[in-house]
N, C-alpha and C positions, 0 to 999 in steps of 0.2 A: 504419567506425564500429562501435565496441562497444556493444552494448545489453544491458541486462538486464532481466528480468521478474521481480518477486517478487510471486506470487500467494498469496492467502490471504483468509480471512474478516475478520481484524483486528478480532474483537469482544471486546474493544477490541485497539486497537494497544497494545503494551507497550514498555517501555524496551528490553527485548531486540530487539523487530523494528526500532526507531529506531536502536539501535547497529550492527545488521547493515547497515541502508541507509547511514548514515553513513560506516561503514567502506568501502563499495562504491562511493562517490561518486569516489574517486581512480582507481579501476578501470575505470571505464565512461565513455562520452561522455553516455549517457542511461540513466537507470533509470526503469522503470514500475512503480509499485506498483498492482497490479491486484486489486481487492476483489471477491471472487465471491459470488454470491447462490445459496444453496441453499434451495428452497422447503420442505424437508423439516425445516429448521433453525429453531429459535426463537433468535432474536439479542436481546442486550441492548439494544443500540443499532440505530436506523435505519441504512438505508444512507447516507443524506445525512449523519447526524451521524459514522458512521464516515470517510466522505470527509472532511469538515470536519476532524475531528481530526488525520488523517494530514497534509492539508494545512498545518495550523496547525503541527504537530510539524517539518515539513520545509520550511517556508517560506524558509529562509535556503539552500536547495540548489537553485537554478534548474534543475539538470539532472535533477532528481527530478520526474515527474508521476504523477498519480492517476487511474486510470480504474475503471469497474465493468463487469463482466460476469456473465453467466448461462450455465451449462452446467456442464462439468465442474469439479470443485472439489478 
């Protein structure tokens, strides 16, 4: 199984991010978009909003999942 992880803050997710993910779908069996949390950063959107934006943008791609994490970003 070929798996890819695409980490970032995605605040907000851009058309460039979405393009990279869509181009990666044929290359990997699973793609995980990992939204990082940095306590020292001021975000425009909440973590839940960012997750919803990404899930909505990629809803037609069942091999793409979205998670959140804290730690090194």
